[in-house]
C-alpha positions in Angstrom: -78.5 139.9 -100.8 -80.4 136.6 -101.4 -77.1 134.7 -101.0 -76.4 136.5 -97.8 -79.9 135.6 -96.5 -79.6 131.9 -97.5 -76.2 131.6 -95.9 -77.4 133.3 -92.7 -80.4 131.0 -92.6 -78.2 127.9 -92.9 -75.8 129.1 -90.2 -78.8 130.0 -88.0 -80.2 126.4 -88.1 -76.7 125.0 -87.3 -76.1 127.4 -84.4 -79.6 126.9 -83.0 -78.9 123.1 -82.9 -75.6 123.5 -81.3 -77.0 126.0 -78.7 -79.7 123.4 -77.9 -77.7 120.1 -77.8 -74.3 121.4 -76.8 -72.5 119.4 -79.5 -71.4 120.2 -83.0 -74.2 120.1 -85.6 -71.9 118.4 -88.1 -69.5 116.1 -86.2 -67.6 115.1 -89.4 -67.1 118.6 -90.7 -66.1 120.0 -87.3 -63.8 117.2 -86.1 -62.3 116.0 -89.3 -60.1 113.0 -88.5 -61.3 113.1 -84.9 -64.7 112.0 -86.0 -63.6 108.3 -85.9 -62.8 108.7 -82.2 -66.2 110.2 -81.6 -67.9 107.3 -83.3 -66.0 104.8 -81.2 -66.9 106.6 -78.0 -70.5 106.8 -79.0 -70.6 103.1 -79.8 -69.0 102.3 -76.4 -71.7 104.4 -74.6 -74.4 102.5 -76.5 -72.9 99.2 -75.5 -72.7 100.1 -71.9 -76.4 101.2 -71.9 -77.3 97.9 -73.5 -75.4 96.0 -70.7 -77.1 98.1 -68.1 -80.5 97.4 -69.6 -79.7 93.6 -69.6 -78.5 93.9 -66.0 -81.8 95.5 -65.0 -83.6 92.4 -66.3 -81.2 90.1 -64.5 -81.6 92.0 -61.2 -85.4 91.7 -61.5 -85.2 88.0 -62.1 -82.8 87.5 -59.2 -84.9 89.6 -56.8 -88.1 87.7 -57.7 -86.3 84.4 -57.3 -85.1 85.5 -53.9 -88.6 86.4 -52.8 -89.8 83.0 -53.9 -87.1 81.1 -52.0 -87.9 83.2 -48.9 -91.5 82.2 -49.2 -90.5 78.5 -49.5 -88.3 78.8 -46.4 -91.0 80.4 -44.4 -93.4 77.6 -45.3 -90.7 75.0 -44.5 -90.1 76.6 -41.1 -93.9 76.5 -40.4 -94.0 72.8 -41.3 -91.2 72.0 -38.9 -92.9 73.9 -36.1 -96.1 71.9 -36.6 -94.3 68.6 -36.8 -92.3 69.3 -33.7 -95.6 69.8 -31.9 -96.9 66.5 -33.3 -93.8 64.5 -32.4 -94.5 61.7 -29.9 -98.3 62.4 -30.0 -101.1 60.4 -31.5 -103.7 63.0 -30.9 -106.0 63.0 -33.9 -106.4 66.8 -33.9 -102.6 67.2 -33.9 -102.2 64.7 -36.7 -104.9 66.5 -38.7 -103.3 69.9 -38.2 -99.9 68.5 -39.2 -101.3 66.9 -42.3 -103.0 70.2 -43.2 -99.8 72.1 -42.6 -98.0 69.6 -44.9 -100.6 70.1 -47.6 -100.3 73.8 -47.3 -96.5 73.6 -47.5 -96.7 71.5 -50.7 -99.2 73.9 -52.2 -96.9 76.8 -51.4 -94.0 74.9 -53.1 -96.1 74.3 -56.2 -97.4 77.8 -56.5 -94.0 79.5 -55.8 -92.1 77.1 -57.9 -94.2 77.8 -60.9 -94.0 81.6 -60.5 -93.2 83.7 -63.6 -91.6 87.1 -64.3 -91.9 88.8 -67.7 -93.4 85.6 -69.2 -90.5 83.4 -68.0 -90.6 80.7 -65.3 -88.2 81.5 -62.5 -87.4 78.0 -61.4 -87.0 76.2 -64.7 -83.3 76.6 -65.3 -82.8 77.3 -68.9 -86.2 75.9 -69.8 -87.8 79.3 -69.1 -90.9 78.5 -71.3 -91.7 75.2 -69.5 -93.7 75.0 -66.3 -91.2 73.5 -63.8 -93.5 71.7 -61.3 -96.4 69.3 -61.7 -98.4 68.2 -58.7 -98.1 64.4 -58.3 -99.2 64.3 -54.7 -102.3 62.2 -55.4 -100.4 59.5 -57.3 -97.5 59.6 -54.9 -99.8 59.2 -51.9 -101.5 56.2 -53.4 -98.1 54.6 -54.2 -96.7 55.2 -50.8 -99.7 53.8 -49.0 -100.0 50.8 -51.3 -96.3 50.0 -50.8 -96.6 50.5 -47.1 -99.3 47.8 -47.0 -97.1 45.5 -49.1 -94.1 46.2 -46.8 -96.1 45.4 -43.7 -97.6 42.3 -45.3 -94.2 41.0 -46.3 -93.2 41.3 -42.6 -96.3 39.4 -41.5 -97.8 42.5 -39.9 -100.4 45.1 -40.4 -99.3 48.7 -40.8 -100.5 49.5 -37.3 -98.0 47.0 -36.0 -94.9 48.4 -37.7 -92.2 49.5 -35.3 -90.2 52.7 -35.6 -87.2 51.0 -37.0 -89.3 49.3 -39.7 -90.8 52.6 -40.6 -87.3 54.1 -40.8 -86.3 51.4 -43.2 -89.5 51.8 -45.3 -89.1 55.6 -45.6 -85.3 55.5 -46.3 -85.6 52.7 -48.9 -88.8 53.6 -50.6 -90.1 57.1 -49.9 -86.9 59.1 -50.0 -85.7 57.8 -53.3 -89.0 59.0 -54.9 -87.6 62.5 -54.5 -83.9 62.1 -54.4 -83.8 60.2 -57.7 -85.0 61.4 -61.0 -86.4 58.0 -62.2 -87.5 54.7 -60.7 -88.5 51.4 -62.1 -89.7 48.0 -60.9 -86.2 46.6 -60.6 -84.5 49.6 -59.0 -83.0 49.4 -55.5 -85.3 52.0 -53.9 -88.1 49.4 -53.6 -88.2 48.0 -50.0 -87.4 44.5 -51.3 -85.8 43.3 -54.5 -88.4 42.2 -57.1 -90.0 38.8 -56.9 -87.6 36.0 -58.1 -84.4 37.6 -57.0 -84.1 35.9 -53.7 -86.2 38.2 -51.5 -89.3 36.9 -49.8 -92.4 37.2 -52.0 -94.8 39.7 -50.4 -98.5 38.8 -50.4 -99.2 42.2 -51.9 -97.5 43.5 -55.0 -95.4 46.7 -54.9 -96.1 49.5 -57.4 -93.7 51.8 -59.1 -94.2 55.3 -57.7 -93.6 58.6 -59.5 -90.0 59.9 -59.2 -88.8 63.4 -59.2 -88.7 63.6 -63.0 -92.5 63.2 -62.9 -92.7 66.2 -60.6 -90.2 68.5 -62.3 -89.7 69.5 -65.9 -86.9 72.0 -65.1 -83.5 71.8 -66.6 -80.5 71.2 -64.2 -78.7 73.9 -66.1 -79.3 77.4 -64.8 -79.3 80.6 -66.9 -76.1 82.6 -67.1 -76.0 86.3 -68.1 -73.2 88.6 -69.2 -73.0 91.6 -66.8 -69.8 93.2 -68.1 -67.2 92.8 -70.9 -65.5 90.0 -69.0 -67.9 88.7 -66.4 -70.9 86.3 -66.4 -73.1 85.2 -63.5 -75.6 82.5 -62.8 -78.9 84.4 -63.0 -81.5 81.7 -62.1 -82.0 78.5 -60.2 -84.2 75.4 -60.7 -86.6 73.1 -59.0 -84.3 70.1 -59.2 -82.2 71.4 -56.4 -81.9 69.4 -53.2 -83.8 72.1 -51.2 -87.1 71.8 -53.3 -86.8 68.0 -53.5 -86.6 67.5 -49.7 -89.2 70.2 -49.1 -91.6 68.1 -51.2 -90.4 64.9 -49.5 -91.1 66.2 -46.0 -94.6 67.3 -47.0 -95.4 64.0 -48.7 -94.0 61.9 -45.9 -96.5 63.6 -43.5 -99.4 63.8 -45.9 -99.2 60.1 -47.0 -98.2 58.4 -43.7 -99.4 60.4 -40.7 -103.0 59.5 -41.0 -102.9 55.8 -41.9 -103.1 54.5 -38.3 -99.5 53.9 -37.4 -98.4 52.9 -33.9 -97.0 55.6 -31.6 -93.4 54.4 -32.2 -93.9 54.3 -36.0 -95.6 57.7 -36.1 -92.9 59.3 -34.0 -90.3 57.9 -36.4 -92.3 59.2 -39.4 -92.5 62.6 -37.8 -88.8 62.6 -36.9 -87.9 61.7 -40.5 -90.2 64.4 -41.9 -88.6 67.0 -39.6 -85.1 66.0 -40.9 -86.3 66.2 -44.5 -87.8 69.6 -43.9 -84.6 70.9 -42.2 -82.6 69.5 -45.1 -85.0 71.2 -47.5 -84.8 74.6 -45.9 -81.0 74.3 -45.7 -80.9 73.6 -49.4 -83.2 76.6 -50.1 -81.0 78.9 -48.0 -78.0 77.6 -50.1 -79.9 78.5 -53.3 -80.7 81.9 -52.0 -77.1 82.5 -50.9 -75.8 81.6 -54.4 -78.3 84.0 -56.0 -77.3 86.6 -53.4 -73.7 86.4 -54.6 -74.9 86.9 -58.2 -76.9 90.0 -57.1 -73.8 91.5 -55.4 -71.8 90.9 -58.6 -74.4 92.6 -60.7 -74.5 95.6 -58.4 -70.7 95.9 -58.6 -70.8 95.5 -62.4 -73.4 98.3 -62.7 -71.3 100.6 -60.5 -68.3 99.9 -62.8 -70.4 100.5 -65.9 -71.6 103.8 -64.5 -68.1 104.9 -63.9 -67.0 103.8 -67.4 -70.0 105.6 -69.0 -69.2 108.8 -67.0 -65.6 108.8 -68.2 -66.5 108.2 -71.8 -69.3 110.8 -71.7 -66.8 113.4 -70.4 -64.5 112.5 -73.2 -67.3 112.9 -75.7 -68.2 116.3 -74.3 -64.6 117.4 -74.6 -64.5 116.1 -78.2 -67.9 117.1 -79.5 -68.9 119.8 -77.1 -69.4 123.5 -78.1 -69.7 126.6 -75.9 -73.5 126.9 -75.6 -73.3 130.5 -74.5 -71.2 131.3 -77.6 -73.6 129.4 -79.8 -76.6 131.3 -78.3 -74.8 134.6 -78.9 -74.1 133.6 -82.5 -77.8 132.7 -82.9 -78.8 136.2 -81.7 -76.3 137.9 -84.0 -77.5 135.9 -87.0 -81.1 136.7 -86.2 -80.2 140.4 -86.1 -78.4 140.1 -89.5 -81.4 138.4 -91.0 -83.8 141.0 -89.8 -81.5 143.7 -91.2 -81.3 141.9 -94.5 -85.0 141.5 -94.7 -85.5 145.2 -94.0 -83.0 146.2 -96.8 -84.7 143.8 -99.2 -88.1 145.3 -98.4 -86.8 148.8 -99.0 -85.2 147.8 -102.3 -88.5 146.3 -103.4 -90.3 149.5 -102.7 -87.9 151.6 -104.9 -89.7 152.8 -108.1 -89.0 155.5 -110.7 -92.6 156.5 -110.4 -91.8 158.0 -107.0 -89.4 160.5 -108.7 -91.4 161.5 -111.8 
């Protein structure tokens, strides 16, 4: 009777587990050689869940980056609007508003460009632990204005006497390379004139070497890539070295540094026109970045749909392989409970037997 009770208790535990989970309590004993297939299916389901978890992180990073790029584009469009209103005007209020708008746009670029998600910088490329942007506006403004004075002096003019064409040359040869090139030095071509002693006229005022884009940005040019399925990887980040962000900063600095220095109407109109072009180029670049990330988002979505389908198929195979009839298991549990109760009753009656009762 004790053996019967022990066996019933063991079978009851097993049947209760199967009735609750819907799978065999002992896969190896129940499936025999089919257990290896069960292990493979289970491992594949685990791998798919890991990929889906990784894809969730990738989707979050892509979505946050898209929001940041949208914010930058909005700020760029607002700057273009203010500059368009300024174009051809020397009204001090309009100039002040335009300079304030340029400062706000640059602040927006700095704040958004340094945004983080889950402890990682979004616009650092693969350098996710390094803050991508450092504000060099004060140093850049001082360098631009100092070199503008030198440029005007070399032409025998004051900066208020510069023509539109002369400002065009100055901005194209000096200001733009500060952002389009990573490094500059005293002998590099971006200076308005070659250095003293190379055949160019000697300016009365010395030129200074300005900060280049490498002083603004510590981001890597290489973006992050993420595996989203067995055979597919996508670019899952962008970086602040892109043309869009460079020219966004260039447009802002062109206005901030030059609009309020007392230029002639012709020179100010040229400066505004150049800044509008830079801002438009910047927003176009930002839209291009957003489009590239949008393609990655679409591929992640499709990969997740495929993974869901794969997981569903494998789960069904696992159910067919490991599954038990839960109704049958529940019936077996009830039967075993009845058997145990009967056994306990018999044991109790046996324990109550005594010869004393018959003497």
